[in-house]
N, C-alpha and C positions, 0 to 999 in steps of 0.2 A: 560864291554860291555853296551851300551846304551839300555834302555828299548824299546821294540817295541811300536810304536805309532799307535793307531787305530783311524782313522778319522771318525767323525760322518758323516752322509749322508745328512744333511740339505742342501737344495739348497740355494745358495747365491742370495740375491736380486741384482738388477741391479747396485745400488750404491756400494755395497760391491764388486761386480765383477770389477767395474771401479777402485775402490781404490786398490784392490789387484793386478789388472793388472798394474797399475802405480807403485806400490810397487815392483812388479816383474821386472820392468824396472830399478830398483835401485833408484827410486825417494824418497826423504825425505818426512816426513809428511808436512813440510813447502811447498815444491814444489807441492805436491798433493793438498794441500789446495788452493794454487794460481790457479792451473790448473782447479780445480772443483768449484771455487768461494765459498768455505766454509772456516771456520776458522780451525786452527790446532787442536783445542779441538775436533771438529766433526770428523776429520780424525783419531785422536788418539783413540777416542771412537769406531769408526768403525773398526779399526784394532784390538782393544781389543775384541770387540764383535764377530768379525769374527774368531779370534783365539779360543775363547770359543766355538763357534759353531762347529769348526773343531776339538775340543779337543786338541788343541796345547797349551802347557804350557811352559813358559820360566823358566829356572833354571840357576844357575851359570855357567853351562857347555853348555848351549843351547841358540842360538839366535832365538827368536821367529819369527822375520821378515824373516830370511832365511827359516825357516820351512814353514811359510805362502807362501812365493814365490814358494818354491818347490811344495807344495800341490796345489797351484793355477795352476802352469804350468803343473803339472801331470794331473790335471782334465780338464783344459781348453786349453791345447796346449802350444807350445813353441813360441808364437808370440813375446815374449820379445826378443828372439834371433835376430829377424829381425832388431831391433833397434840398435844392437851392431855391425852391419856390419861384422859379423863373419859367415862363412859358417858352416852349421850344420854338425857335424862330422859323423852323420849316414845318410846323405842324399844319396838317390839312386833313380834310375828310375825303373818303372815297365815295363812290356813288351809293353805297349801302349805309353811309353815315358813320363808318368806322373811322376812328382817329388814326392818322398815319403820321409817322415821324420819319422823314427822309425816305418816303415811299414804302415803309414797312408798317404793318399793323401793330399798334402799340400793345395790344393784349398779347400778341405773339412774342414780341420782344420781352415783355415781363415774364411770360411763361418760360422762355428760354433761359432767363436769368435765375429762375427759382431752382 
């Protein structure tokens, strides 16, 4: 059984959020570097620094990038799903007809990511 992972609570800076958002979309470090006009080493260092900040460690049985994407999406929402053209499996509507994703109003999630 895998050990339980406890995330630290340090707030990410805007660049870390941007990098992890792109990582969560499945982008490589090279693609993130091109999109953000930085070099790959800056992106690699940002990913590593953010992993340390969130107490995420890689080991032979664990993919750090997957855990980072999951942690980011858990904290900041599932905006990456929108880029996949896949309908959210738990999408529903509330009594006012607003779209809900995992019980949260979609427009609120999008506003918080902006």
